[in-house]
VEXDREN-2710 file (C-alpha; in Angstrom, 1 decimal):
% VEXDREN-2710
k/r/px/py/pz
1/MET/35.8/-28.2/12.6
2/ASP/34.9/-26.6/15.9
3/GLY/34.0/-29.0/18.7
4/LEU/35.4/-32.1/17.0
5/ILE/37.4/-33.7/19.8
6/GLU/37.8/-37.1/21.4
7/GLY/34.9/-37.9/23.8
8/ARG/32.2/-36.0/22.0
9/ILE/28.9/-37.8/21.5
10/ILE/27.6/-38.1/17.9
11/HIS/25.2/-39.9/15.6
12/TYR/26.4/-42.4/13.0
13/VAL/24.0/-43.1/10.1
14/ALA/23.9/-46.9/9.6
15/TYR/23.2/-48.4/6.2
16/ASN/19.6/-49.1/7.2
17/ASN/19.3/-45.4/7.9
18/ARG/19.2/-45.8/11.7
19/HIS/21.0/-43.2/13.7
20/LEU/23.4/-44.9/16.2
21/ALA/24.9/-43.2/19.2
22/GLY/28.6/-43.1/19.2
23/ILE/31.6/-41.5/20.8
24/VAL/34.5/-39.9/18.9
25/ILE/37.7/-41.8/19.8
26/GLY/40.0/-40.1/17.3
27/CYS/39.7/-37.3/14.8
28/VAL/41.2/-35.1/12.1
29/PRO/39.2/-31.8/12.4
30/GLU/40.7/-30.3/9.2
31/LYS/39.3/-33.2/7.2
32/ARG/36.1/-33.5/9.3
33/THR/36.7/-37.2/9.7
34/ALA/36.5/-39.2/12.9
35/ASP/37.2/-42.6/14.4
36/LEU/34.1/-43.8/16.2
37/ALA/32.9/-46.3/18.8
38/LEU/29.3/-47.0/18.0
39/PHE/26.7/-48.6/20.3
40/THR/24.3/-51.0/18.6
41/ASN/21.0/-52.7/19.7
42/MET/19.7/-54.2/16.5
43/ALA/17.5/-57.3/16.3
44/ASN/18.9/-60.4/14.6
45/VAL/16.9/-62.5/12.1
46/ASN/15.1/-64.2/15.1
47/GLY/13.9/-60.9/16.4
48/VAL/16.3/-61.0/19.4
49/LYS/18.2/-57.8/20.2
50/ASN/21.9/-57.9/19.9
51/PHE/23.8/-55.3/21.9
52/GLY/27.3/-54.5/20.8
53/LEU/30.0/-52.1/20.1
54/GLN/31.4/-51.4/16.6
55/PHE/34.5/-49.4/15.6
56/HIS/34.7/-47.4/12.4
57/GLN/37.6/-45.3/11.3
58/ASP/38.0/-42.2/9.1
59/VAL/34.2/-41.6/8.9
60/ALA/33.2/-38.5/7.0
61/TYR/31.0/-35.8/8.4
62/ASP/27.6/-35.1/6.7
63/GLY/25.4/-32.7/8.6
64/LEU/23.2/-31.8/5.6
65/ASP/22.1/-35.0/3.9
66/LYS/23.0/-37.4/6.6
67/LYS/23.9/-40.2/4.2
68/PRO/24.6/-43.7/5.4
69/GLY/28.1/-44.3/6.5
70/THR/28.6/-40.8/7.8
71/TRP/28.4/-39.0/11.2
72/HIS/26.7/-35.8/12.3
73/TRP/26.1/-33.9/15.6
74/ILE/23.1/-35.2/17.5
75/GLU/19.9/-33.3/16.6
76/ARG/18.5/-30.9/19.2
77/THR/15.1/-31.8/20.6
END
């Protein structure tokens, strides 16, 4: 997959369908999978935002349907 290298900025689709910003920290371009560091800012049950960092490995690419649990290139504005 062209352009899939460590350091690229991507979107990860969370299971609540939010798109989270992330950075590729490892990848297998032939399999279109990536290890990701994701930045979070979701509200907890009390409505207070929690900022954090999550790590996910071997995440599949899905540029078409953008299903939860996958990553895709950031949409152009």
